[in-house]
N, C-alpha and C positions, 0 to 999 in steps of 0.2 A: 765610260771610265777609261777604256783602253786608249781612245783618241785623246782624252785629256792627259793621260800619263805620257803618251807619245808627244803631245804638244809640250808638256813640261820638259821632257827629255831633250827635245830639240831646242826649245827656247833657252834652257839652261846651258846647253853646250855651245850655243852660237855666240853669245856675247863674249864670247870671247872674253868672251870672252875671250874670252878668246883673245882678246887683243891686248891686254895690258898688264904690265908689271911695273912697279915703281923703282926708279933709280933716282937718287938725288941729283936733280939738274935744275937749272934756272927755268922758271916759267917761261913759256914761249919757245923752248927748245925741244918740243915734242917731236921725236923721231922714233917711229916704231922699231926700226932696226937697232937703235941704241938701247931701248927699253927691254927688248926681248932676247937679246943675245945672251946665251947661257941659260941658267935656271932662274925662274921666278915662280911666285906662289900667289894664290888668290882664294878667297872665300866668297861665296855668293848665296843669294836667296831668290826664289821664284815665287810669284803670287799670281794666280789667275782669277778672273771675275767669278769663277765658279766656287771659289773658296779653297781650291787646291793650293797647298804651300809645300815647298821643298827647299832644303839647304844642301850645299855642296862645297867641296874643296877642289881646286884645280892645281896640278903641278905642271908647269910649262917648261918646255925646252926649245930655245930659239937658236937657229943656225943661220948665219948670214954669209951669202956668197955673192959678191958684187952688189947689184941692186935688188937682190931677192932675199927676203926673210921667210924661212920655213919655220912655222910655229906649231909644235906638237902640244896638244892639250890632253892631259890625262885626268879625267873626272872621277871623283869619288863622292857618291851621294850618301847622305846620312842614313838611308835605308839599306846601304850595302851595294847598290848597283854601281857598275863602273862602265866607262866609255872612253874612247879615244877619238879625237878629231884633229885634223891638220889644216891650218890655214897656210896659204902661200900668198905673200904680199910682195908686189913688185913696185919699186919706186918709179913713178911715171913723170914726175916733175918735182920742183922744190917743195911743194906743199901737197902732193897727191900720191896716192898708191892705188893700184888695182889689186883686188883681193879675190881669191877663189877658195872654196872648200868643197869637200866631197858631197855635202848635202845642200849646198847653196845653188839656186838656179841661176846660171850665168855668172857674171862677175859683178863685184861691187866697187864703187869708187870711194876711197877714203879721202876726205878733204880736211887738211889741218890748217887751223888759224890760231896762232899763238899757242896757248896751252890746251886748246880744244880740238878734238877730231870728231867728225860726224860721218856716218855712212848708213846706207839703207840697202837691204837685200831681201830676196824672197826665198822661202823654203817650202817644199812640198812635204807635209807631215805624213803622207801616206804614199810613198813612192812606188809601192808594188800594187796599189789598188786605185780606187777612184781618187783623183787629185784633191788635195786639201791644202791649198796654198795660203800661207800667211806672210806678212811683211814685218821685218824688224827695222826699227829706227834706233841706232846706237849713238850715244854721246860719250866720248872718252874725255875725262878732265884730269889734267895734271894738277895735283894739289901742292900747295906751298911746302908741305912736309916731305915731298918727294914720292908720295904714294899716288896711285892712279885709280880713279873711280870710273866705272862703266855703268851707265844706266841705259836700259833698253825698254822701249815700248813695242809691244807686239800687237798688230792689228789684223783684222780679217774684214774684207769689204769696207775698209776705212774706219772700222769701229775698234776701239781698244779692247783687247781680250786678256792681256797679261802684262806684267812688268817684271824686269829682272834687275838686280843690283849686284855688282861684282866689284870687290876692292882688291887691288894688286899691290904687292910689295916684293922686294928683292930677297927677303928671308921669310922662312915659315913663321917664325915668331912675330915678325913685323906684320904679316898677313893676318895672323890670329888676333893681333891687337886691334885691327880695324875691321874685324868681321862684321858684316851687316846684320 
């Protein structure tokens, strides 16, 4: 149960969700630094193959300096648990970013094509003990209404073990309206 709870905790905090907030822009103009500059909000849900389910809210604060977006995520889970994670995204090309976070192994490459961004990264769910590494596959989709949807598949040994959905908006009421 502790490992499942830890898995949920890490899975829920990674999608960045980590990564997205909605700003009304034209489809195809997906730029992380434009979306996350300032305050954004998200609601998400997590579901594991074991039946474990959790919901959460994320308040995001994005700071842009040159080609670097620093994105602080403050999580509030429905059971009262709280957590904070920080992504650092560096623009490496017209359609790519390099991303790091304190609990991600190495760096991830975010590739943007039109209104879609995709990236994959590994996380050790048990950093102080025997390694328990899982892989996340995130897809960020800019919606026509200006909101952003993040869906993530979590795998272990190439087998799916969990899914995460996170919907982002520029206002708290906007995020509440699209809560998954």
